ZAVEX-18656 format. One line per field, with one value per residue (C-alpha): residue number from 1; residue in one letter; x, y, z. Coordinates in steps of 0.1 Angstrom, whole numbers, plus 2048, in hexadecimal, padded with zeros to 3 digits. Layout:
REM ZAVEX-18656
num: c(NUM, ...)
residu: c(a, ...)
px: c(X, ...)
py: c(Y, ...)
pz: c(Z, ...)
REM end
This chain:
REM ZAVEX-18656
num: c(1, 2, 3, 4, 5, 6, 7, 8, 9, 10, 11, 12, 13, 14, 15, 16, 17, 18, 19, 20, 21, 22, 23, 24, 25, 26, 27, 28, 29, 30, 31, 32, 33, 34, 35, 36, 37, 38, 39, 40, 41, 42, 43, 44, 45, 46, 47, 48, 49, 50, 51, 52, 53, 54, 55, 56, 57, 58, 59, 60, 61, 62, 63, 64, 65, 66, 67, 68, 69, 70, 71, 72, 73, 74, 75, 76, 77, 78, 79, 80, 81, 82, 83, 84, 85, 86, 87, 88, 89, 90, 91, 92, 93, 94, 95, 96, 97, 98, 99, 100, 101, 102, 103, 104, 105, 106, 107, 108, 109, 110, 111, 112, 113, 114, 115, 116, 117, 118, 119, 120, 121, 122, 123, 124, 125, 126, 127, 128, 129, 130, 131, 132, 133, 134, 135, 136, 137, 138, 139, 140, 141, 142, 143, 144, 145, 146, 147, 148, 149, 150, 151, 152, 153, 154, 155, 156, 157, 158, 159, 160, 161, 162, 163, 164, 165, 166, 167, 168, 169, 170, 171, 172, 173, 174, 175, 176, 177, 178, 179, 180, 181, 182, 183, 184, 185, 186, 187, 188, 189, 190, 191, 192, 193, 194, 195, 196, 197, 198, 199, 200, 201, 202, 203, 204, 205, 206, 207, 208, 209, 210, 211, 212, 213, 214, 215, 216, 217, 218, 219, 220, 221, 222, 223, 224, 225, 226, 227, 228, 229, 230, 231, 232, 233, 234, 235, 236, 237, 238, 239, 240, 241, 242, 243, 244, 245, 246, 247, 248, 249, 250, 251, 252, 253, 254, 255, 256, 257, 258, 259, 260, 261, 262, 263, 264, 265, 266, 267, 268, 269, 270, 271, 272, 273, 274, 275, 276, 277, 278, 279, 280, 281, 282, 283, 284, 285, 286, 287, 288, 289, 290, 291, 292, 293, 294, 295, 296, 297, 298, 299, 300, 301, 302, 303, 304, 305, 306, 307, 308, 309, 310, 311, 312, 313, 314, 315, 316, 317, 318, 319, 320, 321, 322, 323, 324, 325, 326, 327, 328, 329, 330, 331, 332, 333, 334, 335, 336, 337, 338, 339, 340, 341, 342, 343, 344, 345, 346, 347, 348, 349, 350, 351, 352, 353, 354, 355, 356, 357, 358, 359, 360, 361, 362, 363, 364, 365, 366, 367, 368, 369, 370, 371, 372, 373, 374, 375, 376, 377, 378, 379, 380, 381, 382, 383, 384, 385, 386, 387, 388, 389, 390, 391, 392, 393, 394, 395, 396, 397, 398, 399, 400, 401, 402, 403, 404, 405, 406, 407, 408, 409, 410, 411, 412, 413, 414, 415, 416, 417, 418, 419, 420, 421, 422, 423, 424, 425, 426, 427, 428, 429, 430, 431, 432, 433, 434, 435, 436, 437, 438, 439, 440, 441, 442, 443, 444, 445, 446, 447, 448, 449, 450, 451, 452, 453, 454, 455, 456, 457, 458, 459, 460, 461, 462, 463, 464, 465, 466, 467, 468, 469, 470, 471, 472, 473, 474, 475, 476, 477, 478, 479, 480, 481, 482, 483, 484, 485, 486, 487, 488, 489, 490, 491, 492, 493, 494, 495, 496, 497, 498, 499, 500, 501, 502, 503, 504, 505, 506, 507, 508, 509, 510, 511, 512, 513, 514, 515, 516, 517, 518, 519, 520, 521, 522, 523, 524, 525, 526, 527, 528, 529, 530, 531, 532, 533, 534, 535, 536, 537, 538, 539, 540, 541, 542, 543, 544, 545, 546, 547, 548)
residu: c(m, p, k, t, s, f, t, r, d, e, i, k, s, f, a, q, l, s, p, f, e, l, k, d, t, f, i, r, i, a, t, s, a, q, a, d, e, p, g, q, k, g, k, t, q, v, q, m, l, n, a, g, r, g, n, p, n, w, t, a, t, g, p, r, e, a, f, l, a, l, g, y, f, a, l, s, e, s, r, r, v, w, t, a, d, d, l, g, g, m, p, e, a, a, g, a, g, a, r, f, d, t, f, v, r, q, h, p, d, l, p, g, i, e, l, l, r, k, s, v, a, y, a, v, e, r, f, g, f, d, k, d, a, f, v, h, e, l, t, d, s, s, i, g, d, n, y, p, v, p, d, r, i, l, p, h, t, e, r, i, v, r, g, y, v, e, d, e, l, f, d, g, r, p, p, a, g, t, m, s, y, f, a, t, e, g, g, t, a, a, m, c, y, v, f, d, s, l, m, k, n, g, i, l, r, k, g, d, r, i, a, l, m, v, p, v, f, t, p, y, i, e, i, p, e, l, d, t, f, e, f, e, v, v, p, i, e, a, s, l, f, a, e, t, g, v, r, e, w, r, y, p, a, e, e, v, a, k, l, a, d, p, s, i, k, l, l, c, l, v, n, p, s, n, p, p, s, l, a, l, s, e, r, v, a, t, q, i, k, e, i, v, a, t, d, n, p, h, l, v, i, v, t, d, d, v, y, g, t, f, v, p, g, f, r, s, i, a, a, d, l, p, r, n, t, v, l, v, y, s, y, s, k, h, y, g, a, t, g, w, r, l, g, v, i, g, l, h, d, d, n, v, i, d, r, m, i, a, e, l, p, p, a, e, k, e, r, l, d, k, r, y, g, t, l, s, l, e, p, e, k, i, r, f, i, d, r, l, v, a, d, s, r, q, v, a, l, n, h, t, a, g, l, s, l, p, q, q, v, m, m, t, l, f, s, l, f, d, m, l, e, e, g, q, a, y, k, e, r, i, r, g, i, v, r, q, r, l, d, l, l, l, e, g, a, q, m, k, i, a, e, d, g, q, r, a, a, y, y, i, e, l, d, l, l, a, e, a, e, r, v, h, g, k, d, f, a, d, f, l, e, k, s, y, e, p, v, d, p, l, f, r, l, a, e, q, t, r, v, v, l, l, n, g, g, g, f, d, g, p, q, w, s, v, r, v, s, l, a, n, l, d, d, l, d, y, l, k, i, g, h, h, l, r, a, i, f, d, g, y, a, e, e, w, r, a, a, r)
px: c(D05, CF9, D0C, D21, D11, D2C, D26, D3D, D4A, D52, D64, D77, D83, D8F, DA2, DBB, DC9, DE8, DDD, DEA, DD5, DB7, DBB, DB4, D94, D8A, D91, D7B, D5F, D62, D63, D45, D31, D3A, D2D, D0D, D05, CE1, CDA, CFE, CF8, D04, D10, D32, D37, D45, D6A, D7C, D96, DB2, DC9, DD5, DF6, E13, E1D, E21, E0F, E2C, E4C, E6D, E6E, E8F, EA7, E93, E98, EBD, EBD, EAD, EC5, EE2, ED4, ED8, EFC, F03, EF6, F0C, F2A, F20, F1C, F3E, F4F, F3C, F23, F0C, EE7, ED9, EFA, F13, F31, F3B, F41, F65, F72, F8F, F83, F5F, F5D, F67, F4F, F33, F3A, F39, F18, F09, F14, F06, EE4, EDA, EB5, EB5, E9D, EB0, ED3, ED8, ECF, EE6, F02, EFE, EFB, F1C, F2E, F22, F2D, F50, F54, F46, F54, F74, F6C, F81, F69, F71, F6C, F4B, F3C, F46, F36, F16, F16, F20, F07, EEA, EEE, EEF, F09, F1C, F16, F17, F3C, F42, F22, F19, F17, F29, F47, F3A, F17, F21, F33, F15, EFC, F12, F11, EEB, EE6, EFD, EE9, EC6, EC7, EE4, EDB, EFD, F0F, F1B, F2D, F52, F5F, F4F, F2D, F2C, F0D, EFC, EE4, EC4, EA3, E91, E8D, E79, E96, EAD, E96, E97, EBC, EC3, EAD, EBB, EE0, EDD, ECF, EE8, F05, EFA, EF3, ECE, EC1, E9E, E8A, EA0, E90, E8D, E7D, E66, E5D, E38, E22, E39, E38, E26, E42, E57, E3B, E35, E58, E62, E43, E4F, E5B, E7D, E81, E66, E75, E67, E5C, E5D, E48, E54, E33, E2D, E13, E16, DF9, DFC, DDA, DBB, DB1, DD0, DEC, E10, E1C, E3B, E4E, E4E, E70, E64, E5C, E7F, E8F, E85, EA3, EBA, EB4, ED2, EBD, EAE, EC5, EB5, EA0, E8C, E7D, E70, E7B, E66, E4D, E33, E16, E19, E33, E48, E6E, E7E, E82, EA3, E99, E93, EB2, EC7, EB7, EBF, EE3, EE7, ED9, EF1, F0E, F06, EEE, EEB, F0A, F04, EE1, EDD, EC6, EB5, EA8, E92, E94, E81, E6C, E89, E8B, E68, E73, E89, EA9, EA4, EC0, EC1, ECA, EE5, EF7, EF8, EFD, F10, F21, F00, EE9, EE0, ED1, EB5, EAB, E95, E92, E6F, E5A, E6E, E72, E51, E66, E56, E59, E7E, E86, EA2, EAF, ECF, EDC, EF6, F0E, F2B, F4D, F52, F34, F29, F1D, F3F, F4D, F33, F3A, F5F, F57, F41, F4A, F63, F47, F33, F51, F58, F35, F37, F59, F4A, F2C, F41, F60, F5A, F5C, F7E, F9C, F96, F70, F72, F7D, F5E, F4A, F26, F1C, F2C, F1C, EFB, F03, F0D, EF0, ED8, EE3, EE6, F0C, F11, F04, F18, F2A, F08, EFD, EF5, EDA, ED6, EED, ED2, EC1, EE1, EE4, EC1, ECA, EE9, ED5, EBA, ED5, EE7, EC6, EC1, EE2, ED9, EC2, EA8, EA7, EA4, E86, E76, E7A, E68, E4C, E45, E46, E2D, E16, E13, E0E, DF2, DE1, DE3, DD3, DB7, DB1, DAF, D99, D80, D82, D81, D9B, DB8, DDC, DFA, E10, E32, E4E, E5D, E3E, E46, E20, E25, E0A, DF4, DE6, DC6, DBB, D95, D8F, DA4, D91, D70, D7B, D87, D67, D4B, D5C, D66, D42, D42, D64, D58, D39, D4E, D65, D47, D32, D4A, D6A, D87, D87, D61, D67, D7D, D61, D48, D60, D66, D42, D30, D49, D61, D7E, D9A, DB1, DC6, DC1, DDB, DD9, DEA, E08, E08, DF7, DD7, DBC, DA4, DBC, DBD, DDA, DD6, DF1, DF4, E09, DF4, DD4, DCC, DCB, DA6, DA0, DAD, D93, D79, D88, D87, D62, D5A, D6E, D5B, D3A, D42, D4D, D2E, D19, D27, D1F, CFB, CF9, D07, CEE, CD1, CDD, CE0)
py: c(952, 977, 993, 9AB, 9CC, 9E0, 9EF, 9E6, A0A, A08, 9E7, 9F5, A13, 9FD, 9E7, A03, 9FE, 9EA, 9C6, 9CB, 9EB, 9DA, 9BF, 9D8, 9E1, 9BD, 9BA, 9D8, 9C9, 9A7, 9B6, 9CC, 9AF, 999, 9B4, 9B9, 994, 98E, 977, 978, 98C, 978, 95C, 953, 967, 958, 95B, 972, 95E, 975, 962, 982, 987, 96E, 972, 94D, 940, 92A, 933, 922, 91E, 90C, 928, 941, 92D, 92C, 952, 956, 93E, 951, 971, 962, 958, 97B, 98C, 976, 981, 9A5, 9A2, 990, 9AF, 9C9, 9C0, 9DA, 9DF, 9DA, 9E4, 9CE, 9D2, 9C8, 9A2, 998, 981, 970, 94F, 954, 931, 91F, 934, 92C, 907, 90B, 91E, 902, 8E8, 8FC, 903, 8E2, 8E9, 90C, 90B, 90E, 908, 8E6, 8F4, 912, 8FB, 8E6, 905, 913, 8F2, 8ED, 910, 90C, 8EA, 8F3, 916, 912, 92F, 939, 930, 94E, 966, 956, 954, 977, 983, 972, 97E, 9A2, 9A5, 996, 9B1, 9CB, 9E1, 9EB, 9F9, 9DE, 9DA, 9D3, 9E6, 9CF, 9AF, 99F, 989, 968, 96F, 975, 953, 941, 953, 94A, 926, 927, 936, 91C, 900, 90C, 924, 916, 8F1, 8EB, 8F5, 919, 92B, 92F, 94D, 960, 96F, 98D, 996, 9B4, 9AE, 9C2, 9CA, 9AE, 9A9, 9C9, 9DF, 9CA, 9D3, 9F8, 9F9, 9E6, 9FD, A1C, A14, A08, A2B, A3D, A2C, A32, A0E, A16, A38, A47, A39, A1A, 9FA, 9DE, 9BC, 9AB, 986, 988, 981, 990, 99F, 9C0, 9D8, 9CD, 9DA, 9FA, A05, A0A, A20, A39, A5B, A53, A37, A39, A19, A0B, 9E8, 9CA, 9AE, 98A, 978, 955, 94D, 928, 910, 8EC, 8E5, 8F9, 90C, 901, 91A, 90E, 930, 92A, 941, 93A, 93C, 95A, 96D, 966, 970, 994, 996, 993, 9B8, 9CA, 9E9, 9D5, 9DE, 9CB, 9AB, 9A6, 985, 975, 950, 93C, 954, 968, 960, 941, 933, 920, 91E, 929, 90C, 8FF, 906, 92B, 92F, 920, 938, 956, 949, 947, 96A, 978, 965, 973, 990, 9A2, 99D, 9BC, 9B2, 9B6, 99D, 9A2, 981, 980, 95C, 95F, 93F, 92A, 914, 907, 8F5, 8D6, 8D9, 8FF, 910, 936, 946, 958, 937, 934, 959, 966, 983, 992, 98B, 99D, 984, 98F, 978, 97B, 963, 96F, 954, 935, 93C, 94F, 96E, 98B, 9A0, 99A, 9AC, 995, 996, 996, 9A3, 98D, 997, 984, 995, 992, 9A4, 9B9, 9D5, 9DD, 9D9, 9F2, A0B, A09, A10, A2E, A4F, A66, A7F, A63, A55, A78, A7B, A59, A61, A80, A6C, A52, A67, A6B, A45, A3E, A4F, A38, A39, A2B, A09, A07, 9E8, 9EA, 9D4, 9ED, A0A, 9FA, 9FD, A21, A2B, A1A, A36, A52, A4D, A67, A4F, A31, A2F, A25, A0E, 9EA, 9D2, 9D2, 9B8, 9A4, 9A0, 993, 97A, 96D, 96A, 956, 93E, 93A, 931, 919, 908, 900, 8EE, 8D7, 8B8, 8CB, 8E7, 8CF, 8BD, 8DF, 8E8, 8C8, 8D0, 8F3, 8E6, 8CC, 8E6, 8FC, 8DD, 8D0, 8F2, 8F3, 8D0, 8DB, 8FB, 8E9, 8CE, 8E9, 8FD, 8DF, 8F1, 8E2, 8EE, 8E2, 8C8, 8D7, 8C9, 8EC, 8FA, 90B, 90C, 92B, 93C, 930, 945, 939, 946, 947, 950, 932, 91C, 92A, 91F, 8FD, 8F5, 905, 910, 931, 93F, 93F, 950, 96B, 971, 977, 990, 9A2, 9A4, 9AA, 9BA, 9A1, 9A9, 9A3, 980, 98F, 9A7, 98B, 976, 992, 99D, 97B, 962, 978, 96B, 983, 97B, 991, 998, 988, 9A5, 9BA, 9A4, 9A8, 986, 97F, 998, 97C, 96A, 969, 965, 94F, 94F, 92B, 936, 949, 936, 914, 8F6, 8F1, 916, 910, 8F5, 90F, 929, 910, 909, 92E, 934, 917, 925, 948, 937, 922, 942, 951, 932, 934, 958, 94E, 932, 949, 963, 94A)
pz: c(532, 530, 51F, 532, 53E, 52E, 50B, 4EF, 4EE, 513, 50E, 4F1, 505, 522, 50A, 503, 526, 52D, 537, 55A, 55E, 54D, 567, 582, 570, 56F, 594, 59C, 586, 597, 5BA, 5B2, 5A3, 5C1, 5DA, 5C6, 5C2, 5CC, 5E9, 5F5, 615, 632, 61C, 60E, 5EE, 5CE, 5CF, 5B7, 5A4, 597, 57F, 570, 580, 582, 5A7, 5B2, 5D1, 5DB, 5ED, 5F2, 617, 61B, 60F, 622, 642, 63A, 636, 658, 668, 658, 668, 68B, 683, 674, 694, 6A9, 694, 698, 6BE, 6C0, 6B3, 6C8, 6E3, 6F3, 6F7, 6D3, 6C5, 6B2, 69B, 678, 674, 66E, 653, 665, 673, 667, 657, 677, 68C, 673, 678, 69E, 69C, 687, 6A0, 6BD, 6AD, 69D, 6A2, 693, 675, 654, 663, 652, 630, 636, 640, 620, 60B, 618, 616, 5F2, 5E8, 5F7, 5E6, 5C3, 5BF, 5D3, 5EB, 608, 624, 63A, 61D, 612, 635, 63C, 61C, 626, 64A, 644, 627, 639, 654, 639, 64A, 62A, 608, 5EC, 5E3, 5C7, 5BD, 5A0, 5B4, 5D1, 5C6, 5D5, 5CB, 5A7, 5A6, 5B4, 59D, 57F, 58A, 58F, 56C, 55D, 56D, 567, 549, 535, 53A, 54B, 52A, 52E, 512, 513, 526, 543, 549, 560, 574, 583, 5A0, 59C, 5AD, 59A, 575, 572, 57C, 565, 548, 550, 554, 534, 51E, 52F, 52C, 508, 500, 516, 505, 4E2, 4DA, 4D4, 4C9, 4C9, 4AC, 4A6, 49A, 4B3, 4B2, 4CB, 4CB, 4D2, 4E6, 500, 523, 51F, 52C, 50E, 4F8, 50C, 513, 4EE, 4EA, 504, 4F8, 506, 4EC, 4D0, 4C1, 4A1, 4AC, 494, 4A2, 49F, 4A2, 4AF, 495, 48E, 493, 49D, 48C, 485, 4A4, 4B8, 4BA, 4BF, 4CA, 4B6, 49E, 478, 467, 452, 472, 481, 460, 466, 47E, 461, 45A, 469, 46F, 48C, 4A9, 4C6, 4CB, 4EB, 4F5, 514, 515, 51E, 50F, 523, 51F, 509, 521, 508, 506, 4E6, 4CE, 4C3, 49F, 4A6, 4BB, 49F, 486, 49C, 4A0, 47B, 476, 48F, 47F, 45D, 457, 478, 48D, 4A3, 4AD, 4D3, 4E3, 505, 512, 531, 53E, 55E, 557, 54A, 569, 561, 541, 544, 531, 52B, 518, 515, 4F5, 50A, 50B, 4E5, 4DD, 4FB, 4E8, 4DD, 4FA, 51A, 532, 54B, 566, 585, 5A3, 5AA, 599, 5A1, 5C6, 5CC, 5D4, 5C1, 5E0, 5E4, 5C2, 5B8, 594, 580, 55F, 54F, 533, 525, 529, 504, 4F5, 4D8, 4ED, 4FB, 4D8, 4C9, 4E5, 4DC, 4B8, 4BE, 4AC, 4BE, 4C9, 4D8, 4EB, 4F8, 505, 516, 525, 534, 541, 553, 559, 57E, 582, 572, 563, 545, 541, 51E, 52E, 544, 538, 52F, 54D, 564, 551, 559, 57E, 57B, 566, 57F, 598, 57F, 580, 59B, 5B5, 5A8, 5CA, 5DA, 5BE, 5C1, 5CD, 5F3, 603, 616, 5F4, 5E5, 601, 5FA, 5D6, 5E0, 5F5, 5DB, 5C2, 5D9, 5E3, 5BE, 5BC, 5D8, 5D7, 5EA, 5D0, 5B3, 5C5, 5CB, 5A6, 59B, 5B4, 5A6, 582, 58C, 59C, 57D, 566, 57C, 57C, 556, 553, 56A, 557, 535, 544, 54F, 52F, 518, 502, 4EF, 4EF, 4DB, 4EA, 4F1, 507, 50C, 51D, 53E, 546, 55D, 547, 52B, 50F, 500, 4DE, 4E1, 4BD, 4B1, 4C9, 4BB, 498, 4A5, 4B6, 4A1, 481, 471, 471, 497, 498, 47F, 495, 4B4, 4A1, 492, 4B2, 4CE, 4D9, 4E0, 505, 509, 517, 533, 53D, 53E, 553, 56C, 56E, 56E, 57D, 591, 57C, 573, 555, 53E, 519, 503, 4EB, 505, 501, 4DB, 4D8, 4C5, 4CF, 4D9, 4EF, 515, 52D, 54C, 567, 574, 592, 5AB, 5B3, 5C3, 5AC, 5AB, 5A4, 581, 57B, 585, 56E, 552, 558, 558, 538, 527, 533, 525, 504, 502, 509, 4E9, 4D6, 4E2, 4D6, 4B4, 4AF, 4B9, 49F, 482)
REM end
């Protein structure tokens, strides 16, 4: 396998980019190489395989059909109130449940209607909803004829989201008390809102020390570096090895022990991790609980649990440390719904953030009372979860805050789908998809990973330097480090095989690691990627032997 046409200095300069920006460079390289390939004129060109981004190539069709069926019922409700050419009225609540039942009976062949009926019936039975009120919330919201009221999240939607989180992220064992939720424009918006409001409310200050459990999703690395925050970051590194050359991607006790320092104000983690894609072990969760109970009781934890549904028996640290934890969740990956922008922030009603705000110095309280004073005659009583909502719209536009109502309806139907047999079967299918792709990738790459029952398998991070030492010994690993930049393999893959991967170093992982998304390509593409990765790896070995 030939070397890349890029010089080492050029590769080194590109490596300064964020991995997602570097991905675009690899795409340009792969596209250009594909176009320039000799003998390809008039023939089918080699396909570019972009496993750099985690947008899944599956979608949950059932709840989407139910959403569309609901739209037809909602329009019938609108036309019932006011009928004119292309003009209707606002749906009414009185009798909405009975009219829904009639609509279902009259349209048995409408795609999605049966799943919609089952979803509504399940919600009414499990949560004890008044049927008229619930059906009216669904119909009026799917039309989108009102502002979100309440702005934080619709009442029935919140109950259903709470049930979904308890089932899927708390392993059916929720903490005592109540979790409140804020519906957001995906997990991305949730992240931005949390960091912003923690600063606005004096819980975090510029230059504070925070901890990141790494490797981690790149924005958690890049946001603290912005001049708005300039946090001092303490990495908690997943540095354990199962055996020589095989990383566990687990956290040693001495790394987790760093959190005992009370000067660390915030801990951020993605659970299951991104890119290693492993759920937090019970050992580490227990150690963090002990630290919070003793040395660092005011530690605020932000846990991003978007991949939790891919691990059987997953339990979020928010279930074990509800007073200290802000939960971030997105529906995008499980349901193939990145374009819908559906996420939530969850916070227990009894939490340390509200307690710390109440204990702020008088001058800080006065500042915050002025900030939120237009929203309440008692602004000091506004909870942090509601301050998040206000801050998301610069406070002054709080009256127009909130996730759009059709989006909240889709969130509701996704959640209810999961509670039905159909949704559980769907969950097992998508888990099987990513695991099959992982097996094919490893078969092609001939690489070894640690056995781990808590692997989500949505991504995989492969440490090429560790693999080099495992297969050919430390001399080969030393040769790679001395001769090439850590992202050199990714340039070779893009230029010579049209494969696009991301650099693990950009996620604060080992510099010679690569991240592969197992979500967005066809199954057999991962076998091809594995073969290409092995060919690149063997090419380095040939160069090493020739240089000896």
